[in-house]
Phi, psi and omega in degrees: 000139176256129181231093188293330183261043185296346177277346184282127178300325180294314178298319179297320180297316179300319180294313188287340182265007176253098187303326185289353178269352182289138169289324178283118181279171179299323176280174182290149168272145175290171182231141168267100185296341176292345179280353185244170176306131184207163182288140177249312183190171180210164179215126176289127177235131193267352183270211185270342172049063182282324185200171179215143177229145186243139172213112180059235182267020183227149172243142174248113179266120174280108197250030176060231183293348178268008177080219177242147176245130175262123187243128174281118182246022178301321173256101186295335179283346183214066179295148183225135172288123181246345180206157181206147169212144174287149177249167186291340174204191182302125176281116184255327181197158181215154174226131177279146173205101182062235182269014184231151170244128178258123193240127172281117186240046174059228187285359172269355177094240184232130171258151172244126177249129172281114182245024179300328170248098186301338180280351182216062179291152180212144177282125183245351180197146173225132178234116176295144172252179185291330182230238184234110184295125182255326185207162184210143175222152182235148175205121180060231183268013186231149170246137183244126191242129167278109196250038176060235184291348180264004175075231184259128174242139179246128184242131174279118182244024180309317172246104184300343181276346179221079179290157175209148176288125180263329182181186179173171177204137181285153173242156184288338183254217179244108184292109185265322187206163184217144172222150182246149174292158184301329181269002178073015182272332185233146172246136180245121185251126168278109195249039177062230183292349178264011170073216183264131177240140181244132181229142175275121182241022179302325172251095189303330183289341182219070178298148183227148180291138180242309183196171181212153173221120182276106179285168186287322185251223179254114180288112186250338179203163181209142172228149184236135176212117179062233184266017184227146170250137181246116189251121170285108195246039175060231184293345179268004178087219177250124177263131177256125187240128176283118181242025178301328168245100185302338181285336182226064178300145185219158181295137177240316183192178184208137168252111188294158172289155174255020179115351179234150181296130171281121189244343183212152183209145174217151181236132172228114180057243183255020180235140176253140179242120185242146173242124160243178188304323190258000185197153160264119183248140180241131181230146175274119179241028179300327169245097189301336181283342179225066179291156175213150184288143176248318186201161176215123181250119187296141175229178177253310179211066182290140182236327183206164177210161172216150179244143172225097186063237181262019179250128179254135177243121182236133174257129183232131185302329180261327189257359178075206178276122181245137184238132184230144168269115182242030182302322182276340183055025176229152171249143170288119188264153176300150175294314182198164174239131178241106184285146177238157185289338183252203174267117186281101185266336183205157172216134173231136186245137175213116180062238183260019181230144171246135180250120188248123170278106193251036176061230182293350177266008171077209181265126178245139178246131186236134177280120179241031175307317170250098188302331179285352179224066181297148182225144181289143173249261180237177177207160172223132182275107180283157185290336181254230179233109185293111183259303184224156187231141168235135183255139176210104183062233180266020181241143171244124178260121189248123169282109196250040176061233183289351180260014173069230184256133173241134178253123187240128174277118182248024179305316173257103185294345178278337183224063177296148184219138174288125180245349180197162179201162177211128175285144179240157187284344185282167180291326179204133179268115189264329192211154181215143172224146181238133177216120181062232183267013186232145170252136181245124187239130170282109194251037173055253185279354179257009177077221180264123180255134182243133183229133176280118182242028178302324170251097188302330181283352182216070179299138184222179171064039181294125173209169186220159173250117182294137178224163174298159178286133002230143178283118187257323182205174182210143172224144181241133176216119181063231183266017186228146170250138182243123187233116171287133182233060177047236188290354179266002174083220185248133175247141178247126183243128175282118183246018185292336181240095182305133183094344179233035179295146182208148175289127181239351180203156177202156175209130176289146175243165190281339183245223177241106191288123182243291186257163182208146171221144180249132176216113181063231182267017184230144169252133179252118189246124176278122187250103179273179173069307182265016175058031179284320178098240182247128174246144181250127183242126175282117181244024179301329170245096187302333181282351180221063180295150185217127175290123184239351181196160177199159174210134182285149172241174188291320188228233185254106181291128186245320186216163180212140174231133181249128176225113180061236183267012185230145172248131175258121186242120173281133195231035182049240183292346177279000178076221180250127176259137177249123187238132176277119180245027177308318173250098187302332180283351180219066180296145184228140175295136172256312182184194182210161175235118177287133178245152185287350177207187185300120176278122189247306180228163185213145170219161182218146177205127178061231183268015184230152172242138182243124187239126174272119177246140189291334183246342185246006178082214184267128177253132176246125186223158177292146178283162175289135179294140175294146178289128179290150173291165180301320181293319179295318180297316180296319180295319180297315180294327183284337188251347183237126174279319185218140173229151183242122178279166180294152179284142174222138351288162179210111005293166180222159176244313181274285181223150172240139181246143179232141176263127176251117178262124182245118182276331175212141187306135182200164169288128182239133177239129179237119184235156174249131177238153172271181186291346178266005177084012181272137178294124179265316182194143170268126181263333182200139176204090184189172174293139181232125182287169179299140177132185178263131182230136179259129177231134180243160177236128183269013178077020179245155179272187183296340179267002179087009180267140179295131180280162182282165176299139178155185180268140177226162182239128176260124183237132176247141175230130177204128185060232176262009184260147169211137180222158184228142170232145177265146178216144180250125179263129176246149176231000000 
């Protein structure tokens, strides 16, 4: 639509009050998770993984008592260890310099590794320092060491094979980390309880004290960019220090802690990347005095990070080396969280209801008529622990842990009632599928349990097919049941003759097989424990299943749901992984969704994905957008100059970001209007080149005043196109 008088409030009001003109439909818009910060690849590393440093196509992991690991990162989706060498003591940090890596090895001082051949690194020199080397940085012919109780040590590395101490200066605290100014004139020391210390190193043989800033917490790491030092300050978060005058550093801003010590920090352009134990956090520091959070990616025990352009490398004691694309510096956020009283183990969706297996709190029914605003309906407290649910008409079949199978009448969602049950021989019933007159249960140590449910109020004929330990889940397709059995892979059972079911096929998998989904001729198996991720099994011949593809996920893959060309994989602390399975033999990561707790099970319907998390309840999130056909893509590019993506987060308190896609260079105008059609603020008015551009709104009007809570409309105009997205501001 062309609206020549787009600056007129009256015209804007007319536009905004006609719902059929909105690009944003009443239902949710899908999301392309690849447009947001997302996971690329991972590598299991068996040592202590204290830190990581990047040089070209290689990463050097300081692996504590295991020395250093040289990792080929040319393929970010599949990093590989190509070299290793033991160090003289625990490898704590490293700095690359040409064909050498200089390694802080604690109380043994500094090791030098020749890495000219990355597949065969070797230690060629060790130089003791006065105390215990914690961190190291290099500039020119010198290496500068944060040496614990001995402060700053300067090492002449002109000849890496014969290092020598050139100078040094004590610090009052415990020198934990070091960063150098771009010109090599100043060293900035994170000095533990004594905060940030600044030293002049223009004459390396005689460094001199310049200034200090006492941070609130424990200064554990430091990064420098322009006129600011960014200090990982333990429990006080990240302190931003103005160092425009190094002699008098002063407070500029702070990114608070979220409850865990911030231990590492890196800066790229206007973004800060922080590591605390539980997360990689991204903050906008374009205005250092008023930084604000952009995203947080959950971790288990993160210890160090390094940045290479828009790629983040994080070492985690439990999750290994994790690699992320953070080009957008935004995460696609859940639509909403609906907490449940128990541990949310499963969710199954049908129509306007979600059925939640809530552990000891039984079966919960949730109204999802408006998916962004789920509401409780009824519940029934099952005798065991409600793990998984299968729906059939007005019945919910519940795998109820130690209490076997429970059959629940959900005709009245406000008053669901147990009408039948069946004890099973296994220690715990984890999963259930229903086909025809039978329920099939993954019965842990008793294999596959089959129950006749032709009369739901009186399940009968309980019998089982023995399988290796342990049967974790079950899916039924045609005449076959498919059961993942942890380290024994996938078992295929012929169920065509009730009472005479038998295993007819099997295939070992690389990890510990947990969850399963069947789509066409393929079984998609979630592989936990060994960090394998998702494996694809060709079941076109059920008696001879064959693993034909795989893709790693961040953590422990537990469940999988397949919709169209995408697989949604719950990945415990890794959240939700979205995988493109257009070519099943070559699945590819699309993106990820961070969840506030362990992501356990998943279901999808329409434009939404529903995620059961064990500690945060039910998460409702937008689905991944379907890939357009070539004809659709060509038509879209030919007919639209500009498109506006949905705002995230929405609702928002601090800032909301919008993606503007430009198909051909044009003047683009982005405005904010209130519900009465009045212009609140112009966000952009200039020529915009082809590509995706992120623009954010800080919730302020044109005069810089914070706007009130309520709904606002973001409108983009470019060429003959105009589109609108709604956003809710909270205060």
